[in-house]
Backbone bond lengths (Angstrom), bond angles and torsions (degrees), N, CA, C in turn:
res aa  C-N    CA-C-N  psi(-1)  N-CA   C-N-CA  omega(-1)  CA-C   N-CA-C  phi
1 X - - - 1.462 - - 1.514 107.52 -
2 X 1.299 115.98 135.61 1.442 123.39 177.82 1.536 110.24 -62.98
3 X 1.315 116.45 125.34 1.473 122.30 -174.71 1.531 110.38 -59.65
4 X 1.323 117.53 -47.56 1.481 121.34 -179.40 1.537 111.10 -60.29
5 X 1.305 116.48 -42.31 1.450 121.62 177.59 1.533 110.62 -60.59
6 X 1.308 116.07 -46.53 1.469 120.05 -179.01 1.509 111.51 -64.44
7 X 1.332 118.44 -39.87 1.487 121.96 177.08 1.527 109.99 -59.96
8 X 1.316 115.26 -47.52 1.482 118.66 179.73 1.520 111.83 -65.42
9 X 1.336 116.94 -39.68 1.475 119.28 178.00 1.517 110.71 -62.34
10 X 1.320 117.24 -43.15 1.462 120.60 179.20 1.527 111.47 -62.94
11 X 1.316 117.34 -33.69 1.471 120.70 175.18 1.523 110.70 -66.62
12 X 1.319 116.59 -43.83 1.482 120.48 177.12 1.523 109.63 -60.34
13 X 1.331 115.82 -47.31 1.463 121.16 -178.80 1.527 110.76 -61.85
14 X 1.325 118.48 -44.69 1.486 121.33 179.65 1.513 110.83 -63.03
15 X 1.326 117.53 -39.69 1.456 120.61 179.21 1.531 110.64 -65.70
16 X 1.310 117.87 -42.22 1.458 120.98 177.93 1.517 111.34 -66.42
17 X 1.328 117.15 -36.67 1.449 120.45 -179.98 1.540 112.33 -67.70
18 X 1.329 117.06 -26.14 1.469 120.26 175.15 1.543 108.99 -62.67
19 X 1.310 116.93 -35.17 1.466 121.13 -178.28 1.518 112.22 -89.54
20 X 1.321 117.98 -42.30 1.459 121.84 -169.74 1.530 114.42 -107.32
21 X 1.337 118.15 -2.97 1.447 120.70 179.93 1.520 110.89 97.30
22 X 1.302 115.14 161.10 1.470 122.62 -174.68 1.521 112.72 -72.96
23 X 1.341 113.78 170.41 1.451 119.23 173.67 1.518 114.39 87.28
24 X 1.323 118.52 13.46 1.463 120.07 179.38 1.537 110.34 -71.01
25 X 1.308 116.29 140.88 1.448 120.84 172.50 1.536 107.87 -125.61
26 X 1.311 116.85 -175.87 1.469 120.97 -176.31 1.530 110.69 -58.79
27 X 1.322 116.04 -42.22 1.484 119.52 -178.35 1.526 111.34 -64.79
28 X 1.329 117.17 -43.09 1.467 119.29 -179.27 1.545 111.38 -68.55
29 X 1.323 116.34 -32.33 1.458 119.51 176.34 1.543 109.75 -69.95
30 X 1.342 117.15 -37.46 1.469 119.86 173.97 1.544 109.49 -59.40
31 X 1.314 116.81 -43.19 1.461 120.72 178.87 1.540 110.13 -59.57
32 X 1.341 118.00 -45.06 1.471 121.19 179.14 1.506 110.95 -61.43
33 X 1.321 117.11 -39.91 1.493 120.00 179.55 1.529 108.74 -65.98
34 X 1.331 118.15 -42.23 1.443 120.89 178.64 1.516 112.70 -61.00
35 X 1.328 116.76 -42.95 1.466 121.36 178.24 1.525 109.14 -64.43
36 X 1.325 116.69 -42.09 1.474 120.10 179.49 1.522 110.69 -62.47
37 X 1.311 117.10 -42.42 1.467 120.22 -179.30 1.541 111.63 -70.02
38 X 1.320 116.33 -32.08 1.458 119.68 177.28 1.526 109.71 -68.56
39 X 1.297 116.31 -39.23 1.462 120.88 173.56 1.523 115.00 77.83
40 X 1.301 117.84 18.61 1.473 120.13 -179.42 1.514 112.68 -87.01
41 X 1.321 117.41 -27.31 1.445 120.06 -175.54 1.517 110.01 91.69
42 X 1.324 116.69 -155.22 1.466 119.57 -175.70 1.519 111.65 -73.09
43 X 1.319 115.04 131.37 1.449 123.09 179.48 1.536 107.10 -158.38
44 X 1.293 116.78 150.91 1.460 119.40 172.59 1.532 107.50 -86.20
45 X 1.317 115.60 109.49 1.458 121.55 -178.25 1.519 109.73 -89.62
46 X 1.327 116.28 139.18 1.468 120.06 173.75 1.517 108.96 -78.56
47 X 1.315 116.13 174.88 1.451 121.71 -176.27 1.533 112.44 -59.82
48 X 1.296 116.88 -42.62 1.477 120.67 179.02 1.519 111.09 -64.08
49 X 1.340 116.90 -42.27 1.453 120.86 179.21 1.520 110.72 -64.69
50 X 1.329 117.54 -39.00 1.441 121.01 178.07 1.506 112.26 -61.85
51 X 1.342 115.48 -41.87 1.481 120.64 176.78 1.523 108.88 -63.60
52 X 1.325 118.40 -42.27 1.460 121.75 179.49 1.515 111.02 -64.83
53 X 1.346 117.58 -36.89 1.453 120.34 177.23 1.541 111.74 -63.30
54 X 1.305 117.15 -38.52 1.468 121.36 176.12 1.508 109.60 -63.04
55 X 1.332 117.23 -41.72 1.465 121.81 177.69 1.526 110.83 -63.48
56 X 1.304 117.51 -43.52 1.471 121.37 177.69 1.523 109.64 -58.95
57 X 1.329 116.54 -43.56 1.470 120.35 179.88 1.510 112.03 -63.09
58 X 1.328 116.83 -46.18 1.474 120.20 -179.50 1.524 109.88 -62.22
59 X 1.344 116.79 -44.94 1.464 119.01 179.55 1.511 112.00 -62.75
60 X 1.344 116.00 -41.14 1.463 121.16 177.49 1.529 110.80 -61.49
61 X 1.295 116.40 -45.25 1.475 120.80 -177.98 1.514 112.62 -67.44
62 X 1.321 116.03 -36.34 1.475 118.85 -175.87 1.532 113.53 -93.16
63 X 1.317 117.81 -3.89 1.459 120.91 176.77 1.520 112.47 -58.43
64 X 1.359 119.54 -45.48 1.476 119.35 178.68 1.534 114.02 -62.66
65 X 1.305 115.88 -19.19 1.476 120.62 179.46 1.525 111.41 -87.33
66 X 1.312 116.79 -1.39 1.466 120.71 177.60 1.516 115.91 86.37
67 X 1.309 118.42 12.23 1.466 121.69 -179.46 1.532 112.79 -86.88
68 X 1.296 116.47 -31.34 1.471 120.64 -178.99 1.517 109.38 -134.42
69 X 1.339 114.04 160.11 1.463 120.78 174.61 1.521 108.65 -134.26
70 X 1.324 115.79 131.84 1.467 121.03 179.19 1.531 108.10 -67.09
71 X 1.349 116.19 129.74 1.442 121.21 -178.93 1.520 112.24 -103.11
72 X 1.302 117.09 -30.33 1.468 120.29 -178.47 1.522 109.76 146.94
73 X 1.306 114.17 -171.09 1.473 119.88 -178.98 1.522 109.27 -119.34
74 X 1.341 113.92 149.07 1.458 118.90 179.74 1.539 109.72 -87.01
75 X 1.323 116.73 -174.41 1.467 121.65 -175.45 1.528 112.44 -64.57
76 X 1.353 117.75 -18.68 1.471 120.73 177.17 1.511 110.77 -100.11
77 X 1.316 117.57 11.74 1.455 126.09 177.27 1.544 114.82 73.32
78 X 1.339 117.39 15.20 1.442 119.53 177.17 1.526 110.16 -77.67
79 X 1.332 116.99 131.49 1.467 119.67 178.07 1.529 111.69 -70.97
80 X 1.319 115.27 145.61 1.465 121.53 178.58 1.526 109.44 -127.99
81 X 1.303 115.37 142.79 1.467 122.50 -177.64 1.526 109.38 -128.54
82 X 1.317 114.72 154.86 1.464 118.66 171.46 1.510 107.27 -115.11
83 X 1.317 114.74 147.89 1.471 121.63 178.13 1.520 109.21 -76.96
84 X 1.317 116.38 127.23 1.452 121.18 177.99 1.529 111.21 -96.79
85 X 1.315 115.54 -39.05 1.482 119.25 176.48 1.528 108.31 -150.45
86 X 1.303 114.02 150.99 1.473 121.19 -178.20 1.523 110.25 -69.00
87 X 1.319 114.94 139.74 1.451 119.84 176.19 1.530 108.88 -66.73
88 X 1.318 117.61 143.36 1.476 120.07 177.45 1.540 109.40 -69.73
89 X 1.267 115.40 160.11 1.474 120.89 176.15 1.545 106.80 -74.06
90 X 1.324 116.44 115.64 1.460 121.87 -178.64 1.522 110.16 -122.66
91 X 1.325 116.02 143.59 1.455 118.67 173.61 1.532 108.59 -78.24
92 X 1.314 118.07 174.43 1.472 120.70 -176.83 1.512 113.38 -57.62
93 X 1.300 116.46 -41.67 1.477 120.51 -179.30 1.527 110.20 -64.44
94 X 1.290 117.10 -44.07 1.481 121.10 179.71 1.523 110.73 -65.26
95 X 1.353 117.25 -39.68 1.462 120.94 177.26 1.531 110.79 -61.09
96 X 1.346 115.13 -46.90 1.472 119.64 178.83 1.525 111.08 -59.86
97 X 1.313 115.86 -41.80 1.487 120.21 179.45 1.526 110.50 -61.53
98 X 1.309 116.80 -47.95 1.476 120.81 -179.11 1.523 110.97 -61.93
99 X 1.309 117.07 -47.34 1.461 120.90 -178.33 1.522 111.45 -64.40
100 X 1.339 117.87 -43.54 1.456 120.86 179.52 1.545 110.39 -64.84
101 X 1.344 116.08 -41.55 1.452 120.17 177.60 1.541 110.74 -60.81
102 X 1.321 116.27 -43.22 1.467 121.20 178.77 1.513 112.12 -67.07
103 X 1.351 117.05 -37.35 1.476 119.56 177.58 1.519 111.40 -65.25
104 X 1.325 116.71 -43.08 1.453 120.58 177.35 1.523 110.18 -58.12
105 X 1.324 116.57 -46.71 1.484 120.69 179.73 1.528 109.97 -62.55
106 X 1.329 118.18 -42.77 1.459 123.00 -178.75 1.516 111.53 -58.83
107 X 1.321 116.55 -51.32 1.458 119.73 -176.63 1.522 111.78 -71.85
108 X 1.317 116.89 -32.82 1.453 121.13 179.09 1.539 111.34 -73.45
109 X 1.325 118.50 -48.61 1.445 122.85 -178.03 1.513 112.97 -66.41
110 X 1.332 116.64 -28.89 1.459 119.75 179.12 1.540 111.27 -91.85
111 X 1.319 117.29 10.45 1.453 124.39 177.49 1.533 113.27 56.83
112 X 1.319 116.90 32.77 1.467 121.10 175.40 1.524 108.94 -81.99
113 X 1.331 116.22 -33.17 1.454 121.51 -176.10 1.534 108.26 -140.86
114 X 1.341 116.44 133.57 1.460 120.70 177.82 1.511 108.95 -91.77
115 X 1.313 116.05 115.99 1.462 121.17 -179.46 1.514 111.37 -106.40
116 X 1.307 117.87 10.26 1.454 121.25 -175.35 1.524 113.09 -61.37
117 X 1.349 115.86 -34.29 1.459 118.61 -176.52 1.517 113.93 -89.17
118 X 1.329 117.19 8.37 1.463 121.22 177.46 1.509 109.49 -78.49
119 X 1.314 116.94 120.65 1.457 120.53 175.35 1.515 109.61 -122.30
120 X 1.291 114.69 145.11 1.467 119.52 178.90 1.518 109.00 -147.24
């Protein structure tokens, strides 16, 4: 894992934990991104909705990489994406790297977290 990437990811994680409590992992951060993109706020999500929120998060994160394109929202305001190109075959480490890199970009580009002072 790229040291600079991991330092930035840990800063994102620490910042989120200040708001949402400790113990966040990649999956829980994906869930937070999905909820944010849905824009409903606090709600008790069922298992299917939680899985869909993770999908929304992954599509949102990988859209800038050209894998997905936002199509619009349905009548319940759920975002929908279309696949533009197939994801490459990645091992677990490569998947984690890509997702963490995309999370850092997401939180930084949306001005949720300032990563300007991160040095590595």
